[in-house]
C-alpha positions in Angstrom: 93.1 150.0 -66.8 95.2 150.4 -63.7 98.2 152.7 -63.8 100.9 153.9 -61.4 103.9 156.3 -61.6 107.3 155.4 -60.3 111.1 156.3 -60.4 113.5 153.4 -61.0 116.8 153.9 -59.4 120.2 152.8 -61.0 121.0 149.2 -61.4 123.3 149.2 -58.5 120.5 150.2 -56.1 118.1 147.8 -57.6 120.5 145.0 -57.2 121.0 145.8 -53.6 117.2 146.0 -53.0 116.6 142.7 -54.9 119.1 140.9 -52.8 116.6 141.2 -50.0 113.4 141.4 -52.0 113.8 138.0 -53.6 113.5 136.5 -50.1 111.3 139.0 -48.2 109.0 140.7 -50.8 106.1 138.8 -52.3 105.9 141.4 -55.0 109.5 140.7 -56.1 108.4 139.3 -59.5 105.7 141.8 -60.1 107.8 145.1 -60.4 111.4 146.0 -60.1 112.6 148.1 -57.1 111.2 151.7 -57.4 110.1 154.8 -55.6 106.4 155.2 -55.9 105.2 158.8 -57.0 101.7 157.7 -57.5 99.9 154.6 -56.1 97.9 152.5 -58.4 94.9 154.3 -59.9 92.2 153.5 -62.5 91.9 155.5 -65.8 89.7 154.9 -68.7 91.5 154.4 -72.0 90.2 157.5 -73.6 91.6 159.8 -70.6 95.2 158.3 -70.6 96.4 160.6 -73.5 95.5 163.8 -71.5 97.4 162.3 -68.5 100.4 161.6 -70.8 100.3 165.2 -72.0 100.3 166.4 -68.4 103.1 164.0 -67.5 105.3 165.3 -70.4 104.6 168.9 -69.2 105.7 168.0 -65.6 108.9 166.2 -67.0 109.7 169.1 -69.2 109.5 171.5 -66.1 111.7 169.2 -63.9 115.5 169.4 -63.6 117.4 166.3 -62.8 118.3 166.0 -59.1 120.2 163.8 -56.7 118.8 161.5 -54.1 120.5 159.9 -51.1 119.7 156.6 -49.5 121.4 156.3 -46.0 119.6 153.7 -44.0 116.9 151.0 -43.7 113.8 151.9 -42.0 110.2 150.5 -41.4 106.6 151.5 -41.4 105.9 149.4 -38.3 103.7 149.4 -36.4 101.4 150.3 -39.3 102.7 147.5 -41.5 105.6 145.0 -41.3 107.3 146.7 -44.3 111.0 147.4 -44.4 112.5 149.7 -46.9 115.6 151.7 -48.1 114.9 155.2 -46.8 115.2 157.8 -49.6 116.1 161.1 -48.0 113.3 163.7 -48.7 114.2 166.4 -51.2 112.0 169.3 -52.2 112.3 168.2 -55.8 111.0 164.8 -55.0 108.2 166.2 -52.9 107.2 168.7 -55.5 107.1 166.0 -58.1 104.9 163.9 -55.8 102.5 166.8 -55.4 102.2 167.3 -59.0 101.0 163.7 -59.4 98.2 164.3 -57.1 96.6 167.6 -58.4 95.0 168.8 -61.7 94.0 166.0 -64.1 95.3 163.2 -61.7 93.0 161.4 -59.3 93.9 162.3 -55.7 94.2 158.8 -54.4 96.8 159.7 -51.7 96.3 157.1 -48.9 99.3 157.9 -46.7 101.7 160.8 -46.3 104.6 160.7 -48.8 107.6 158.8 -47.5 110.1 158.4 -50.2 111.3 154.7 -50.1 112.2 151.5 -51.9 110.5 148.5 -50.4 112.8 145.5 -49.6 110.5 143.4 -47.4 106.8 143.4 -46.7 103.9 141.3 -45.5 106.2 139.4 -43.0 104.9 137.6 -40.1 105.9 139.5 -36.8 108.8 137.1 -35.8 110.4 137.2 -39.2 109.8 141.0 -39.5 111.6 141.5 -36.2 114.6 139.4 -37.4 114.8 140.9 -40.8 114.4 144.6 -39.6 117.0 144.1 -36.7 119.6 142.6 -39.0 119.1 145.0 -42.0 119.0 148.1 -39.8 122.6 147.5 -38.6 123.9 147.3 -42.4 125.7 150.3 -43.7 123.7 151.7 -46.5 125.1 154.5 -48.6 123.8 155.4 -52.1 123.5 158.5 -54.1 121.7 158.6 -57.4 120.9 161.0 -60.2 117.1 161.0 -61.0 116.4 162.3 -64.4 113.2 160.4 -65.4 110.0 158.8 -64.2 107.8 156.0 -65.6 104.1 155.6 -66.2 103.4 151.9 -65.5 100.3 149.8 -66.2 99.3 146.5 -64.6 98.9 143.3 -66.6 96.4 140.7 -65.9 98.8 138.6 -64.1 99.3 141.4 -61.6 102.8 142.4 -62.8 103.6 145.9 -63.8 105.3 147.1 -67.1 106.5 150.5 -68.4 103.9 152.3 -70.5 106.0 155.4 -71.1 109.1 157.0 -69.7 109.3 160.8 -69.2 112.8 162.3 -69.3 113.4 165.5 -67.3 113.9 168.7 -69.1 113.1 167.1 -72.5 111.0 169.1 -75.0 108.1 166.9 -75.9 106.2 167.8 -79.0 
């Protein structure tokens, strides 16, 4: 089965992201706005329990932390993706690193750039218009991060929560 690990921001941030995603992101209906900690990866059913044990350990060792989102940015010229830039914090970077070592497959394709996608797979002209207008918007969010989610992909391509892991919680 295909899994991924994400952080969902607060409803306020998700609403802001979705106000753009519904027009500019073909994945809008497949998954809510999120920060990806681990890209999609395949795991056999018998191995998922050992990964869940590891995720519980990671969550237990992690303290809640704040993130800041202060602007719109882009991955151009690599891709025509526009996103809300999450300021890198050591806690977020450490969490990402833990998802790519030990029992986890190291499927890191790109350098870690914390973000929430708001537009992707746009034709060049539309991308230019969307990015230039969104980059002028005042974006200011602060959010407390205290959990992450293990997601799995359904047959129709959409993603759903398999389990939520709360920081600092003693898992038995």
